[in-house]
C-alpha positions in Angstrom: 22.4 -85.7 -21.7 23.1 -88.8 -23.8 26.7 -90.1 -24.1 26.6 -89.6 -27.9 25.4 -86.0 -27.8 27.9 -85.1 -25.1 30.7 -86.7 -27.1 29.8 -84.6 -30.1 29.7 -81.4 -28.1 33.1 -82.2 -26.5 34.4 -83.3 -29.9 33.6 -79.9 -31.2 35.4 -78.3 -28.3 38.5 -80.4 -28.9 38.3 -79.6 -32.6 38.1 -75.9 -31.7 41.3 -76.3 -29.7 43.1 -77.6 -32.8 42.0 -74.5 -34.7 43.1 -72.3 -31.8 46.5 -73.8 -31.9 46.8 -72.8 -35.5 45.6 -69.3 -34.7 48.4 -68.9 -32.1 51.0 -69.3 -34.8 49.5 -67.0 -37.4 48.8 -64.3 -34.8 52.3 -63.2 -34.0 51.5 -61.5 -30.7 50.8 -64.7 -28.9 53.4 -66.0 -26.5 54.4 -69.5 -27.8 56.5 -70.5 -24.8 53.4 -71.4 -22.9 52.8 -74.3 -25.4 55.6 -76.2 -23.7 53.6 -76.4 -20.5 50.6 -77.8 -22.4 52.9 -80.4 -23.9 54.3 -81.5 -20.6 51.0 -81.4 -18.7 49.2 -83.2 -21.5 51.9 -85.9 -21.7 51.6 -86.8 -18.0 47.8 -86.7 -18.0 47.5 -88.7 -21.2 50.0 -91.4 -20.1 48.3 -91.8 -16.8 44.8 -91.9 -18.4 45.9 -94.5 -21.0 47.7 -96.8 -18.6 45.5 -96.5 -15.5 42.0 -96.1 -17.1 41.9 -96.9 -20.8 44.0 -100.1 -20.9 42.2 -101.8 -17.9 38.8 -101.0 -19.4 40.0 -102.2 -22.8 41.1 -105.6 -21.3 37.7 -105.9 -19.6 35.7 -105.1 -22.7 37.7 -107.1 -25.3 39.3 -109.8 -23.1 42.9 -109.8 -21.8 44.7 -111.2 -24.9 42.5 -109.6 -27.6 42.5 -106.3 -25.7 46.2 -106.3 -25.4 46.7 -107.1 -29.1 44.4 -104.2 -30.0 46.3 -101.8 -27.8 49.5 -102.9 -29.5 47.8 -102.5 -32.9 46.9 -98.9 -32.0 50.5 -98.1 -30.9 52.0 -99.7 -34.0 49.5 -97.9 -36.3 50.8 -94.5 -35.3 54.4 -95.8 -35.3 53.9 -97.0 -38.9 52.6 -93.6 -40.1 55.2 -91.5 -38.3 58.2 -93.6 -39.3 57.4 -94.8 -42.8 55.2 -92.0 -44.2 55.8 -89.0 -42.0 59.2 -87.5 -41.5 60.3 -86.5 -37.9 58.7 -83.4 -36.5 58.4 -81.7 -33.1 55.3 -80.7 -31.2 55.1 -77.1 -30.3 58.2 -75.9 -32.2 58.5 -74.0 -35.4 59.9 -76.2 -38.1 62.9 -75.2 -40.2 61.9 -74.6 -43.9 64.7 -76.8 -45.2 63.2 -79.8 -43.5 59.7 -79.4 -45.1 60.5 -77.7 -48.4 58.8 -80.4 -50.6 55.0 -80.7 -50.8 55.0 -84.4 -50.3 56.6 -84.0 -46.9 54.0 -81.5 -45.7 51.3 -83.8 -46.9 52.8 -86.8 -45.0 53.1 -84.8 -41.8 49.4 -83.8 -42.2 48.5 -87.5 -42.8 50.2 -88.6 -39.6 48.5 -85.9 -37.5 45.1 -86.7 -39.1 45.5 -90.3 -37.8 46.3 -88.9 -34.3 43.3 -86.6 -34.3 40.8 -89.1 -35.8 41.6 -91.6 -32.9 41.3 -88.7 -30.4 37.7 -88.6 -31.5 37.3 -92.3 -31.3 38.7 -92.2 -27.8 36.3 -89.5 -26.6 33.2 -91.3 -27.8 34.5 -94.8 -26.7 35.1 -93.4 -23.2 31.5 -92.0 -22.8 30.1 -95.3 -24.1 31.8 -97.0 -21.2 31.2 -94.5 -18.4 30.9 -90.7 -17.9 34.0 -90.7 -15.7 36.1 -92.4 -18.4 34.7 -90.1 -21.1 35.5 -86.9 -19.2 39.1 -87.8 -18.3 39.8 -89.0 -21.9 38.4 -85.7 -23.2 40.6 -83.7 -20.8 43.6 -85.8 -21.9 42.8 -85.1 -25.5 42.1 -81.4 -25.0 45.5 -80.8 -23.3 47.4 -81.7 -26.4 45.1 -80.3 -29.0 46.5 -76.7 -29.0 50.1 -78.0 -29.6 48.8 -80.2 -32.4 47.2 -77.2 -34.1 50.3 -75.1 -33.6 52.5 -77.9 -35.0 50.7 -78.5 -38.2 50.4 -74.8 -39.0 54.1 -74.4 -38.3 54.9 -77.2 -40.7 52.7 -75.8 -43.4 54.2 -72.3 -43.1 57.7 -73.8 -43.2 56.9 -75.5 -46.4 56.0 -72.2 -48.1 52.2 -72.1 -47.8 50.4 -68.9 -47.0 49.2 -68.1 -43.5 45.6 -68.8 -44.5 46.3 -72.1 -46.1 48.6 -73.1 -43.3 45.9 -72.3 -40.7 43.4 -74.3 -42.7 45.5 -77.4 -41.9 44.6 -77.0 -38.2 41.0 -76.9 -39.3 41.5 -80.2 -41.0 42.8 -81.7 -37.7 39.6 -80.4 -36.0 37.5 -82.0 -38.7 39.3 -85.3 -38.3 38.7 -85.2 -34.5 35.0 -84.7 -35.1 35.0 -87.5 -37.7 36.4 -89.9 -35.2 33.7 -88.9 -32.7 30.9 -89.5 -35.3 32.5 -92.7 -36.5 32.4 -94.2 -33.0 28.9 -92.9 -32.4 27.6 -94.7 -35.5 29.6 -97.8 -34.8 29.0 -97.8 -31.0 28.7 -101.6 -31.0 32.4 -101.8 -31.8 33.5 -100.0 -28.7 35.5 -103.1 -27.6 37.7 -102.4 -30.6 37.6 -98.6 -30.6 38.7 -98.1 -27.0 41.8 -100.4 -27.0 43.0 -99.1 -30.3 42.6 -95.6 -29.1 44.4 -96.5 -25.9 47.4 -97.7 -28.0 47.4 -94.5 -30.0 47.2 -92.4 -26.8 50.2 -94.3 -25.3 52.2 -93.6 -28.4 51.4 -89.9 -28.6 52.2 -89.4 -24.9 55.3 -91.6 -24.6 56.8 -91.4 -28.0 55.9 -87.9 -29.2 55.3 -85.7 -26.2 57.6 -87.0 -23.5 60.7 -86.8 -25.8 59.9 -83.2 -26.4 59.6 -82.5 -22.7 63.0 -84.2 -22.2 64.6 -81.8 -24.7 64.0 -78.9 -22.3 66.9 -78.1 -19.9 66.3 -78.2 -16.1 63.7 -80.0 -14.1 60.7 -77.5 -14.4 59.2 -79.1 -17.5 59.7 -82.6 -16.1 57.9 -81.7 -12.9 54.9 -80.5 -15.0 54.6 -84.1 -16.4 54.3 -85.4 -12.8 51.7 -82.7 -12.2 49.7 -84.0 -15.2 49.8 -87.5 -13.7 48.8 -86.2 -10.3 45.8 -84.4 -11.8 44.3 -87.7 -12.7 44.6 -89.1 -9.2 43.3 -85.8 -7.7 40.2 -85.9 -9.9 39.6 -89.5 -8.9 39.8 -88.6 -5.3 37.5 -85.6 -5.7 34.9 -87.8 -7.3 35.3 -90.6 -4.8 36.7 -93.1 -7.2 39.4 -95.7 -6.6 42.2 -96.1 -9.1 
């Protein structure tokens, strides 16, 4: 199967996970506490994938200085949207209505998460354009935080006063943004030396600045240990496939 076709299929899978996250919230019988484990596992795996795989490949593709600048640009891009346009919000937690009462705030939250998910798609395709191994581990890293993303945006929309149906549709928009990122990188595959390092910076931000702080809010060591399990999964996969990290 060609890298582009595989990227599109896996992009659809990741988009479906966004929608599933929204469905968890509107279907009240789902147990939401399990989302915390997705957050912790995804944080560890994403951070390891970005630092051990995506950044080195980015520096090799774009050159050391240019690649590092592009990684930094990706990191700062998300920081800009989250701290100048989007108010603070938490992954995997229901948001209080008094925080998101105004429509412009729910729109800004949606805008911030759309940036996240668009670059999730960029990262998936960029990875497969470099190597099957990189593509698969980036997909797994993305997939692990897709359900909490869908849960989060639906939570924000409900807290702002929208109906269940309209709130759930916000998770569909995140899925569409993911697929848009996949297709954008597929069309502009010649720009992979830009796409991969920017996506690496975005991934580092989401893992270290969004997900890890949420894990640290949980009491005890159980959730913290799940982060280490997420990191260990990357090395275990490399060992099983006979690759050296």
